[in-house]
C-alpha positions, -999 to 999 in steps of 0.1 A, spaced: 15 -30 125 15 -67 111 6 -100 123 -2 -132 105 -8 -163 127 -13 -198 112 -29 -183 83 -42 -201 53 -61 -199 23 -71 -225 2 -88 -216 -36 -110 -252 -42 -82 -279 -38 -52 -254 -45 -33 -244 -12 -22 -210 -20 -11 -197 14 0 -226 41 1 -219 79 16 -185 74 33 -164 107 45 -129 98 54 -101 121 62 -66 109 72 -41 136 67 -1 134 89 16 117 107 -11 96 108 -17 58 100 -54 54 104 -73 22 82 -99 10 96 -121 -14 87 -151 -37 82 -163 -73 51 -158 -92 22 -180 -76 40 -181 -44 14 -163 -26 23 -128 -20 -7 -111 -38 -27 -137 -20 -10 -130 16 -13 -90 10 -48 -94 -4 -60 -111 30 -41 -84 48 -63 -58 32 -90 -76 36 -97 -81 1 -90 -118 3 -109 -139 30 -85 -162 45 -95 -201 51 -81 -199 86 -58 -180 110 -55 -149 127 -47 -114 106 -42 -83 129 -30 -51 112 -25 -19 137 -38 -42 164 -74 -49 146 -87 -80 135 -93 -77 96 -119 -99 92 -139 -83 123 -128 -47 125 -119 -42 87 -127 -2 87 -106 0 119 -76 -21 109 -72 -4 79 -79 33 88 -40 42 87 -31 21 61 -20 31 23 -18 5 -5 -6 -2 -40 -19 -36 -46 -17 -55 -80 -22 -33 -109 -40 3 -100 -69 11 -119 -79 46 -128 -103 67 -149 -82 73 -179 -105 99 -195 -104 119 -161 -75 140 -151 -52 129 -121 -65 154 -95 -102 140 -104 -89 106 -100 -78 110 -68 -108 129 -54 -132 99 -68 -110 73 -52 -107 89 -19 -145 90 -17 -141 53 -11 -128 55 24 -134 92 32 -135 124 18 -102 140 16 -97 178 15 -84 195 -12 -55 207 5 -45 173 13 -46 159 -25 -26 191 -35 -1 180 -7 4 143 -19 5 153 -58 35 178 -48 50 148 -29 53 125 -54 62 152 -86 32 154 -101 24 190 -101 17 208 -136 3 172 -146 -26 170 -118 -50 184 -145 -36 160 -179 -60 130 -185 -46 98 -172 -45 83 -207 -17 107 -212 5 98 -185 34 74 -185 37 44 -169 60 64 -144 35 92 -139 7 63 -132 30 47 -108 31 80 -87 -4 85 -93 -12 52 -73 14 63 -48 -4 97 -42 -37 75 -37 -20 55 -13 -8 83 6 -41 102 6 -51 87 40 -20 100 60 -12 63 65 11 52 93 14 17 72 19 14 35 18 -22 18 37 -21 -15 27 -50 -37 52 -48 -71 54 -7 -68 81 -7 -96 66 -32 -119 68 -24 -154 96 11 -147 126 13 -169 156 16 -148 154 58 -139 116 50 -126 126 21 -106 156 44 -89 127 73 -84 107 47 -68 134 37 -45 146 70 -34 106 75 -28 103 49 -5 132 58 13 118 92 18 86 84 26 102 60 53 130 90 65 104 117 66 72 104 79 83 73 98 60 49 79 62 11 83 63 -4 45 58 -37 38 72 -40 4 65 -73 -21 87 -76 -49 105 -96 -74 131 -70 -75 161 -86 -51 185 -56 -57 157 -33 -46 148 -54 -17 186 -53 -10 186 -16 -9 156 -10 11 147 -36 36 162 -47 65 139 -78 71 127 -100 49 104 -133 45 105 -158 13 76 -175 0 79 -206 -17 46 -224 -27 28 -209 -6 48 -218 28 71 -195 45 111 -208 38 130 -179 59 122 -153 78 149 -129 92 172 -101 88 194 -97 50 224 -101 72 210 -136 84 204 -144 46 234 -134 32 257 -145 55 241 -178 64 266 -197 61 306 -191 55 308 -194 16 345 -197 7 357 -194 -30 377 -223 -42 398 -232 -70 416 -261 -73 425 -290 -100 400 -314 -95 368 -299 -75 352 -328 -69 379 -350 -53 387 -322 -31 348 -318 -18 350 -355 -11 379 -354 9 373 -325 25 339 -336 36 355 -370 46 377 -347 70 348 -329 82 365 -297 75 330 -284 52 294 -289 57 286 -282 15 298 -273 -17 280 -258 -48 282 -244 -85 320 -262 -90 334 -236 -70 321 -228 -36 326 -245 -3 308 -240 34 332 -243 61 323 -261 91 326 -237 124 361 -232 138 375 -239 105 397 -215 86 411 -213 49 447 -220 62 435 -255 70 417 -260 40 450 -251 21 471 -269 43 447 -302 40 448 -304 5 484 -294 -3 492 -322 21 474 -347 0 494 -333 -35 464 -314 -44 472 -276 -60 455 -246 -48 450 -215 -69 426 -196 -52 404 -195 -22 389 -165 -4 356 -155 12 327 -153 -8 302 -125 -2 269 -139 -5 241 -117 -25 205 -117 -18 203 -132 -52 224 -159 -47 207 -168 -14 171 -165 -30 184 -189 -60 197 -214 -35 167 -214 -12 144 -220 -44 164 -249 -54 140 -282 -52 149 -303 -25 156 -340 -25 132 -358 1 
């Protein structure tokens, strides 16, 4: 559904997206992660034909966006950046006007999406009376008008309260389950991504630093929680014995392949060190992401 090959975007001297390769398969919910300024919105803008790439190939639904934009985006719905509405008009009238930017939409279809996103009863109210959550639902209604096969959501839960975030999460799951939509979700809410997505890509300063399944992200290393009298001394000796490949946070060690916790305990106790605790550490997406974002020594 989405294919990016060696995509690059420069804004003057600033490199915003650096040789990005990305594949989103039909029927999956794919998460795009990265801090502010990492290049997520720029990448999405290029997918939607709103930002012109400096180089590379971008194909949506099999069509080159830069050459066949109308065909590429015919079955694409999107919430991109902050949705803008006419506050002095009703939600219904906004959808009528906005649908004409692509193709006139029958009243029956507008009614369907209003019912689906839960705005029935407020569709004739002026948008200026809408809560933030209602505006988010109106934005989703707009994205659903063309009966899309691919939905691109750029920070859809941004600014929502916990209840609104929960509602948006459930709505995304329903869209995926009931309509079989392919969904690209860009978000800084790691907990939401962890609950929704099966595959993710992480951008850092415009460059992709990870691309894989959530299982690969959270099980990338065999982390074990270790509590001993002198952590630094224990790490030094374990490294020398080639039993571990890494350590972090003064409590976690990463075991080398084939090494069990029993060997770690036996080794340390044999050298006169008391081991107070040793146990597998289930790594969360947040743990993985923060570790990935740490500056690396060159």
